[in-house]
C-alpha positions in Angstrom: -0.2 -0.1 -0.3 1.3 3.5 -0.7 1.3 6.4 1.7 -1.1 8.2 -0.1 -4.3 5.2 -0.3 -7.4 5.1 1.8 -7.0 3.4 5.1 -11.0 3.8 5.7 -12.8 0.6 6.2 -9.4 -1.1 6.8 -8.7 -2.5 10.2 -4.8 -1.0 11.7 -2.6 -4.1 12.7 0.7 -3.0 14.8 3.7 -5.5 15.0 7.4 -5.0 15.8 6.5 -0.7 15.8 5.3 -0.9 12.2 1.9 -0.4 11.5 -0.1 -1.7 8.6 -3.7 -1.8 7.6 -6.3 -5.0 7.0 -9.3 -5.8 5.7 -11.5 -6.7 9.1 -12.3 -10.2 7.6 -9.3 -11.4 6.9 -7.8 -10.2 10.0 -10.2 -11.9 11.8 -9.9 -15.3 10.0 -6.0 -14.7 10.0 -5.9 -14.3 13.7 -7.6 -17.6 14.1 -4.2 -19.1 13.0 -1.9 -17.7 15.2 -0.5 -14.3 15.9 0.1 -11.7 12.9 3.4 -10.2 12.4 5.3 -7.9 10.2 8.8 -7.4 10.0 11.1 -5.8 7.8 14.0 -7.8 6.9 16.9 -7.9 4.7 18.0 -11.6 2.6 21.7 -12.4 2.1 21.4 -10.9 -1.1 20.9 -7.2 0.2 17.1 -7.2 -0.9 14.6 -6.2 1.8 11.0 -6.0 2.7 8.2 -6.2 4.8 7.5 -10.0 5.7 4.2 -11.0 6.9 3.9 -14.6 8.8 1.1 -15.6 10.9 1.6 -18.4 14.1 4.9 -19.8 15.0 8.2 -19.9 12.8 8.2 -23.7 11.5 4.4 -24.5 13.3 3.0 -27.0 11.0 5.9 -26.9 8.8 7.2 -30.6 9.5 9.8 -31.8 6.3 10.4 -28.3 5.2 12.5 -25.1 5.3 10.5 -22.8 6.9 12.3 -20.9 10.1 
């Protein structure tokens, strides 16, 4: 979302000192799966961006490479 987009009708979501806005029904549905976290990350190649995760890292990921 850009800074000039309307947030009317969206719910504020705050995580790690980052404020984001999300559709109310989507927020409700995702919250059932666990905590919603928003992080600003930089990968090994120097690329940066926001990452949204739900629940604890690695939860339900048996046998895969998620953190």
